[in-house]
N, C-alpha and C positions, 0 to 999 in steps of 0.2 A: 682590322680591329686588333686590339691587344687581347691576350689570353684572359687577363683579369676583367676586362669589360664584358666578355661573353660568358663569364663564369656563372652568372645568375640564370642564364638560359639553359644550363646543363643540369642533368639529374643522373647521377651515377655514371657519368662519362658520356651520356648520350644527350643530344639536344632535344629539348621538349617544346612542344607547340603551346600556344596560349591555353587552348582547351585542356591539354594534358596537365599543365600547371594548376589550372583551376580545379580540375577534378582531383588532383593530388591534395590540394588545400582543403577541399571539402571532406575527403576521406580521413584527414588527419584529425581524428577526434581525440579528445583527452579523457581524463578520468571523470570529467563532469557528466558525460553521457551514461557511463556505467552507474554513477551515483544516482542520477535522475531515475534511471531504470529500477534500481534497488528501492528508492524512495516510493516510486509509484507502485511497485508490487507490494511493499510493506503497507502502504496506505490503503490499497485495495483490500488486503487481507484484514486489516483492522476494521474497515468499513463493513466487510462481510461479517465479521465477528460481532460488531455492534448491532447490525441489522438482525442477525440470527438471535442474539440475546433479547433484543426488543420483541421479536416475534414470539419467542418462547414465553416471555413474561405476559404478553397479551393472550396467548393460548391458555396459560394457567389462570389468568384473571377471568377468562370466558367460562371456564369450567367450575368456578367456585360459586356457591350460592350467594344470594344478596345478603346484605347485613340484616335486613328485617326478618329473614328466614332462619337466622341462627338463634340457638337457645343458649342461655347463660350456663356456665359451669357452676354446679353447686359444690361449695367447699364447706368443710366442717360438719359433714353429715354423721360423723361418728364411726364410719366404716374404716377398718384397719387398711383396707386396700388403697383408699383414697388419702393422699397426703397433701 
């Protein structure tokens, strides 16, 4: 065989088996994996923040009295403290 014909079988000057080449191709990740990890983490943080805000709103709503239990605010009663 010529040296050029076997060049695709070598890696850093040593001959690689089929399994070693396949493993090497799998490990060769690009920036896409890191971008996907960052997007996943960011999405998880946003989901946690939205869920926390929703639970906070629900807890505030549970502590407030019903609309039928509220009294109207009297305005114009002539007291200087009330504006």
